[in-house]
N, C-alpha and C positions, 0 to 999 in steps of 0.2 A: 709270584702274585702277593702283594702289598698295600696294606693301605693305612695312612695314619687320617686322625679327626681327633679335632681338641675338643672335648666332650660335653663338655657342659651344657650345650646349648642343643645336644642329640637325644633324642627320643630313645636311642635303642640303648645308650648309654645311663640314662637314668633307669630304662628298665635293669639294665646288667646291674647298677648300686643296689637296687632292690633286693634283687637275688642274693649277692656277695653278700650284704649286710645280713640277710638272713643267715646266712650259711657260715659264716664269719662267727659269731659269737663274740667275743673281746674283741676282736682284733675289727671294729666296727671301720666299715670305707666310709666318710665323711663325702668324699670327690673322688671319680675318676677323672684324670688328667688328659690322660692320652690314652689310646687303645693302637696296637698293632694289629692289623690281622693277616697271620699268615694260611696257606692252605696247609693240612698238617698231614695230607697221605701222597704218596705217588703215585702215578698212575697204572690203573690195574689192580693199585689196594683197596679199591671201595666203588661199588656203582648205584648204593639206592638213597645216597645223600653227598652232601659237600659238607669236607669235615675242615673249620680253620683252629689254631692256634692262638688263643687271644692272650698277650704281653699287654698286661695293664700296669701303667704308673696311676700309683694312689694317693691321695691325702687319707690319715685314718681320723678316727674321731680324738686320739690324744694329739694330734696334731703332728704326725710322725709321717713322713715320706717311704713310701713302700712299692715295692713289686711283686705282681700277684699274673697267675697263669691259669687261664680255665678253659675248656674246650667245647666250642661252640659248632652242634650239628645244625645246618641248614637243610630243607628239602630242596630239590632240583629246581631250578628256575625255567629251565629246560620240558615245555608241554610238551613234547613228546617223548621223553625220558618218564614222565608223570604217568602219561594214558600207558605205557609200555607197563607200570607195575600194576600186580595183579590185588594187592592188600593194600590196607592202609598201613604204612610201615611205622610213621611217626606216632600212629594215635598206638597201636602196638606198644612201641618202646616205651611211649611216654605212662602206658598203664603200668607192663612191668616195672619201670622205674618207682613210680609213685605209691603204686600198689602190693604187687607181689614182691618185689625184693624188701620191703619195708615190714610187711609179714614174716618175711624170712629172719628177719633183723628179731622182731616179737620173740618168734619160737625159738632162735639160739637164746636169747636172754633169759626165758622161760625155762628153757632145760640146760642151763648154764653152759651153754657151747658155745669155749672161749676159741674154738679155731677161726683164723682169717677167711673173712669174707672173701670170696671170690668174684666178687664185681666192684665198681669204682663208685663213686658217691653224686648221687643229682643233683646239681647245685638246685637248678630250678627250670621252668619248660614254658614255651608261649604254644599253647593247643593251635592246629597243630602242624607245625611250621618249624620250631627253634625249640632247641636241647641243650641246656648248658652243664657242663661234669667237671669233675675235677680233673685236674692236668696230672695223668699219671705220669707223665715224662718227670716232672719235678721230683717225686719219689724213686728216681730212678727205674722207672719199668721202660721197657722199650718192646716194640715188634720186630718179631724174629724176619728173618730174610724168606720170603714166600718160594724165592724162587730154588733157595736150597734145599727144604722142606726141614721135618724136623728130626732129631735124632732119638735118642732111647731115653737119654733121662728128660730131655723135653716132653717127649710123649707119654710119659709115664704121671708127670707132672698134672698133665692135662686130664689125662683119666680120674687119675685120683679124685683133681676137683669137680669134673665132672660128675664121677659117682656123689661127691657129698652135695652136688647142687641138683639131680636127680633126685635124691631121697628126701630133702627139704621140698621140693614140687610136690612129692608124692603124699607127703605127712598134709601139707595143704589141701590135698584133695580129700584124704580121709578126714580130716577136721571139717571137712564143708567150706571150707576159705576159698578153694579155685575150684570151677568146675569147666569142662570143655568147651564150652558154649561161652566161655570169657572170653576167647580170643577165637580169629578166622584160624578155619581149619587150615592144615600146611596146604603149601601151593600146589606141590605133587599131586593131594588127594580133590583139589578144585580141577584142576584141567583146563584152566583158561586158554583160551585162543592163543596167548603170548607163552603161555608153558608150554603149549603143544609144540609150538614152531621151536621152540627152545632146544625142546629134546627131538622133534625131527631133524633141526637144522643142522644138529652136531653129528648125526647119526650120517644124513646127508653129505656133509661137508667131511667129517672122515673116511667115509667110502670112497668120495671124491679123489682124496690125498693117497689112500692106498693104491687106486689105480693107475695115480700118475708121478708118484712117487716112492712108493714102498716096493720091494722087490718081488719079483712072482709068485712064492709059495705064499702071498697074504692075499690073491686076489678072491678066492672063493670066501675066505672072512668078508671081503670087503663088499663081496654082493651081497650077501646075509645081511650085513649091516645096512645097507642100503634098505633092503625089503623089511627090516623091521620096522622102520617108523611107521609101516602100514599098522600096528599093533604095541607099540610102546604104551601109550597112554593107559590102553587097555588092562594090560601086566600091571603097568605100576600099580592102576588104582586097586588092583587086586589085593595088594601088598597090604593096604592099608583098613583094608575089612577086620572090623573086629574079632581077636585071637579068645584061646580059652585061656583062664589066668593071664590076662596079659599085667603087665605092670606099666599103669599109664602114670605120667608126670607132666612137669612142664619141660618143654624140651626146647633146647637155644634157637634150633632150626638152621643154624649157618656155622657151626662149628668147624672154622678152618682158620689157616695161621694169622690173617690180617685182620681175625675178629677175637685178638687174645693179646696181654702182653704178661712180659716176663721180669722178673727183678735175678740178678745174678748176683752169686759168693763173692767178696769184696777180695777173698784171696785164692777164688780156683777160676779162672776164663771160662768163660760159657757154661757155668754149671748153674742152673737155674736153681731158683730156691722158692721164689714166690712166685703167683698166677694172679690172672684177673680174666675174665671173660669182658669183651666189648661188645655192643651191636647186637640189640636183643628187637633187631626189626622184623626177623620172623618166629618171633616166640610162639608157641603154640604148644595145646598140651596134646601128648601122641604118646605112643610106646618109645620106651629108652632107648631102642637097638639103632632108630635111626639118627639119631646123634653122635653114637658111636662109631657108628660104620660110615659115617659120613665123614668124621675126623680123621678116621685111619686110611681113608682111599684119597681124600686130598693132601693132607698136610704130613704124613709120617713118610719119611724117606723107606721107598719100596722095599730096600732092601731089610730096613728096620723092621718094615711091618712082617713080611715075609718069614724072615727067620725069629723074631719074638712073637709071633701073634698070638700063642698061648698066654705067653708071660704078660702082655699088655691088656688081654679079658680078663686076664687074673688080679690085674692092679685095678683094673675099672670096679669091680667084683668085689675085693676086700674091702677098697671104701665107701661104694653103697653098702653093705653088710655093718661096716663097723658106724658108721651114721645111723643108719634105721636103727641098731642096737642102743645104739645113745639116748634115741628118741623113745624106745620101748616099741619100735617096729622089725624086730631084727628076723620073725617068723614069717614075714612079709617078704621078703627078700628074694629073689630069683637064684635059683641054683648056677654055679660054675655053668653045670651042662647047659641048661637052660638057655641060658647067654650063649653059648657056642649053637643051642639050635636054632635060635633065636635070629642069627647072624647069618646061618646056612640058610634060613626060609628069604631072607631077605636079600640075597644075592643077587639078584636082578635091578637090585635097585644100588649096589654096590659097581654093578655094572655100568648103569644109566649116569651113573656119579662120574665113573672114570670118563665118561665122553661128554657128558654134559658140562662139568665144572674142572675135572682135573685140569685139562686144556689151558682152562683161562688161568686158575688160578697159580700156575706156574710158568705162564706165561711171560715169555721176554721182548716181545715184539710189541711195537706202538696199536693202539687201537684194537686187543685181542678179540674183543668182542663190544659192537654196539648194540647195547639195551632196546634202546630207540627204535631198532629195524624190527624188531619183532612185533610192533605195532602197525607195520606199512606190508600193505597187501603184494607188492611186487619188491620190496626187499629184503623179505625176512630169510630169504636163503643164503645170503651173503651176511647174518649177523656173526657169524664166525670168520675170523682170519684166518685162510687154509695154513700159514706159517706156523700156528702152534699146534698142528697136527704132524708137522712134517720133523720138528725138532727132537733131536737127539735123546733129550732129558724125556721131553713125552713118550717116546716110543720105549725107552728103556722102560718107563716105571709103568706102560700097560702093557707091551705086546705078550709078556708071558701071562698074565692075567686072559688075556684075548684069546691064548690060544686053547688054555684050563676051558673058559665057557664054552668055547666054541664046541670044543670036543664031548662038553657034557649036557651038550644041548639045550644052552640057556637061552639061545637067540637063533633057534629053528624056526622062525616066524610062524610056530602055532600058539594060541592062546589054552 
């Protein structure tokens, strides 16, 4: 998709000029001559917004012609899609960029934390339907292939960055600059009808696929999964009840491959050296562990997670500890033992993530998930494309865990 427009007479371009001039500093833009808009994401990479790359031909105030590129995020025009969303995703993301991440930067400056920021720069926004961000692609950042999932080096870098991010969020809360009520609660904790249908629908579809396409040895597990739809939301909500000595922080809320970008070493192929988080539309204040486990079960290659589980949690813990120590909060850091304990406590969340999110994040088929169906009383059971549960990739990613969870009694249809 591509559109061109002569921008001198366009209100959109005038608005963009104002934003970019504020952002550009010395390289002030006098006029946008032309704007080429291209869809910036592939199908299956993003469900909550439409993302464009805007390539701009501009005249600078010094008279020179130049080229710029920015990212423009817009709300869906599809009303059915918007109605299926349970939280004001653009309002949340704008608040994170305009207020919370700026507070992060103030903290970093105050404590002389010269580590790289793990987020991109906000250029501007229009409440509450459009956000303009710097284009990280021009700085050689790329999104990894969600279908291949992430290897050990990528995973360690993400968890290192997540530890720093969580440390900064925790410090803001301790200083009274961020409260849980400042952001909507996590969608799993609310249990809106469309959320209930997403979890129930995933269980029902996987159960049906197991019965029709998997080998007979899986029949009992398939039957249990189908019955689990009756209790899944109650079990999930229990996981979000306050725990003793909780480490509460700002959570990204949707830590998976397509919500992050990597820059690579110029002399070693596929070795990541820098990282940025994208998409703060589900950000909320919660226990750190949900971000960590969501990432491990949606984005890390299964064998990497299984083989290096202790190392990955240790990488996160070390980053959290060193960052909190820099800010004088070292004694507040959860122990590595408590991180393992928390991961065990929310194992049911990992189970539901493997059925609700994983098949979508690694899907190779078209129309893997139709979000708008969740708001339709007659179509919500068809929101998932059954092909995503039939793939060899999905089965290899989830079958060992399903057997383990079944044998542990994780989904025995009890509360």
